[in-house]
N, CA, C and O atoms as a printed pandas DataFrame, in Angstrom:
     atom_number atom_name residue_name chain_id  residue_number  x_coord  y_coord  z_coord
0              1         N          UNK        A               1  -11.143   -0.980   -7.248
1              2        CA          UNK        A               1  -10.555   -1.207   -5.926
2              3         C          UNK        A               1   -9.916    0.075   -5.424
3              4         O          UNK        A               1   -9.144    0.707   -6.146
4              5         N          UNK        A               2  -10.222    0.458   -4.221
5              6        CA          UNK        A               2   -9.611    1.651   -3.659
6              7         C          UNK        A               2   -8.972    1.311   -2.322
7              8         O          UNK        A               2   -9.532    0.575   -1.509
8              9         N          UNK        A               3   -7.783    1.865   -2.118
9             10        CA          UNK        A               3   -7.075    1.621   -0.865
10            11         C          UNK        A               3   -6.842    2.961   -0.191
11            12         O          UNK        A               3   -6.206    3.846   -0.764
12            13         N          UNK        A               4   -7.350    3.113    1.010
13            14        CA          UNK        A               4   -7.197    4.374    1.724
14            15         C          UNK        A               4   -6.328    4.133    2.955
15            16         O          UNK        A               4   -6.618    3.264    3.777
16            17         N          UNK        A               5   -5.250    4.922    3.065
17            18        CA          UNK        A               5   -4.345    4.777    4.203
18            19         C          UNK        A               5   -4.288    6.089    4.980
19            20         O          UNK        A               5   -4.174    7.162    4.388
20            21         N          UNK        A               6   -4.367    6.003    6.287
21            22        CA          UNK        A               6   -4.228    7.191    7.108
22            23         C          UNK        A               6   -2.750    7.537    7.240
23            24         O          UNK        A               6   -1.924    6.669    7.524
24            25         N          UNK        A               7   -2.424    8.803    7.032
25            26        CA          UNK        A               7   -1.020    9.208    7.107
26            27         C          UNK        A               7   -0.457    8.994    8.503
27            28         O          UNK        A               7    0.752    8.832    8.670
28            29         N          UNK        A               8   -1.319    8.994    9.493
29            30        CA          UNK        A               8   -0.867    8.852   10.878
30            31         C          UNK        A               8   -0.894    7.404   11.338
31            32         O          UNK        A               8   -0.753    7.131   12.530
32            33         N          UNK        A               9   -1.074    6.471   10.406
33            34        CA          UNK        A               9   -1.171    5.060   10.778
34            35         C          UNK        A               9    0.130    4.561   11.405
35            36         O          UNK        A               9    0.104    3.703   12.287
36            37         N          UNK        A              10    1.273    5.099   10.950
37            38        CA          UNK        A              10    2.549    4.722   11.546
38            39         C          UNK        A              10    2.960    3.299   11.228
39            40         O          UNK        A              10    3.391    2.566   12.118
40            41         N          UNK        A              11    2.831    2.893    9.960
41            42        CA          UNK        A              11    3.236    1.539    9.569
42            43         C          UNK        A              11    4.744    1.358    9.716
43            44         O          UNK        A              11    5.514    2.298    9.514
44            45         N          UNK        A              12    5.153    0.160   10.064
45            46        CA          UNK        A              12    6.568   -0.152   10.066
46            47         C          UNK        A              12    7.005   -0.337    8.615
47            48         O          UNK        A              12    6.159   -0.468    7.731
48            49         N          UNK        A              13    8.302   -0.348    8.362
49            50        CA          UNK        A              13    8.806   -0.434    6.991
50            51         C          UNK        A              13    8.340   -1.702    6.297
51            52         O          UNK        A              13    8.030   -1.676    5.106
52            53         N          UNK        A              14    8.288   -2.801    7.018
53            54        CA          UNK        A              14    7.875   -4.067    6.408
54            55         C          UNK        A              14    6.453   -3.989    5.883
55            56         O          UNK        A              14    6.161   -4.447    4.778
56            57         N          UNK        A              15    5.568   -3.404    6.685
57            58        CA          UNK        A              15    4.176   -3.272    6.260
58            59         C          UNK        A              15    4.076   -2.299    5.101
59            60         O          UNK        A              15    3.332   -2.536    4.149
60            61         N          UNK        A              16    4.830   -1.194    5.178
61            62        CA          UNK        A              16    4.792   -0.201    4.104
62            63         C          UNK        A              16    5.244   -0.816    2.789
63            64         O          UNK        A              16    4.652   -0.560    1.741
64            65         N          UNK        A              17    6.296   -1.627    2.846
65            66        CA          UNK        A              17    6.782   -2.282    1.624
66            67         C          UNK        A              17    5.730   -3.221    1.065
67            68         O          UNK        A              17    5.525   -3.281   -0.147
68            69         N          UNK        A              18    5.067   -3.949    1.937
69            70        CA          UNK        A              18    4.027   -4.878    1.490
70            71         C          UNK        A              18    2.876   -4.121    0.840
71            72         O          UNK        A              18    2.359   -4.541   -0.195
72            73         N          UNK        A              19    2.477   -3.009    1.444
73            74        CA          UNK        A              19    1.394   -2.191    0.882
74            75         C          UNK        A              19    1.813   -1.618   -0.460
75            76         O          UNK        A              19    1.035   -1.632   -1.414
76            77         N          UNK        A              20    3.047   -1.109   -0.540
77            78        CA          UNK        A              20    3.538   -0.557   -1.806
78            79         C          UNK        A              20    3.535   -1.624   -2.890
79            80         O          UNK        A              20    3.197   -1.346   -4.040
80            81         N          UNK        A              21    3.910   -2.836   -2.527
81            82        CA          UNK        A              21    3.947   -3.928   -3.499
82            83         C          UNK        A              21    2.539   -4.240   -4.001
83            84         O          UNK        A              21    2.332   -4.422   -5.200
84            85         N          UNK        A              22    1.582   -4.301   -3.093
85            86        CA          UNK        A              22    0.192   -4.569   -3.478
86            87         C          UNK        A              22   -0.337   -3.470   -4.386
87            88         O          UNK        A              22   -0.995   -3.751   -5.388
88            89         N          UNK        A              23   -0.051   -2.216   -4.037
89            90        CA          UNK        A              23   -0.511   -1.098   -4.860
90            91         C          UNK        A              23    0.122   -1.153   -6.238
91            92         O          UNK        A              23   -0.538   -0.859   -7.235
92            93         N          UNK        A              24    1.400   -1.527   -6.308
93            94        CA          UNK        A              24    2.097   -1.627   -7.590
94            95         C          UNK        A              24    1.449   -2.695   -8.465
95            96         O          UNK        A              24    1.222   -2.469   -9.654
96            97         N          UNK        A              25    1.154   -3.838   -7.895
97            98        CA          UNK        A              25    0.512   -4.923   -8.648
98            99         C          UNK        A              25   -0.885   -4.493   -9.097
99           100         O          UNK        A              25   -1.290   -4.776  -10.225
100          101         N          UNK        A              26   -1.612   -3.817   -8.226
101          102        CA          UNK        A              26   -2.964   -3.369   -8.563
102          103         C          UNK        A              26   -2.930   -2.398   -9.738
103          104         O          UNK        A              26   -3.795   -2.455  -10.613
104          105         N          UNK        A              27   -1.941   -1.511   -9.766
105          106        CA          UNK        A              27   -1.828   -0.550  -10.860
106          107         C          UNK        A              27   -1.476   -1.257  -12.159
107          108         O          UNK        A              27   -1.972   -0.881  -13.221
108          109         N          UNK        A              28   -0.635   -2.266  -12.091
109          110        CA          UNK        A              28   -0.247   -2.995  -13.302
110          111         C          UNK        A              28   -1.441   -3.724  -13.914
111          112         O          UNK        A              28   -1.570   -3.811  -15.135
112          113         N          UNK        A              29   -2.313   -4.248  -13.048
113          114        CA          UNK        A              29   -3.495   -4.965  -13.537
114          115         C          UNK        A              29   -4.565   -4.005  -14.045
115          116         O          UNK        A              29   -5.493   -4.409  -14.745
116          117         N          UNK        A              30   -4.426   -2.730  -13.687
117          118        CA          UNK        A              30   -5.373   -1.731  -14.147
118          119         C          UNK        A              30   -6.686   -1.837  -13.441
119          120         O          UNK        A              30   -7.600   -1.060  -13.717
């Protein structure tokens, strides 16, 4: 699974936190 985010996407903090959480879970599952 690969997640690509554009640096200029301009996510709000809520979305950024949600994305960070998903990425964290994905890394834990390997």
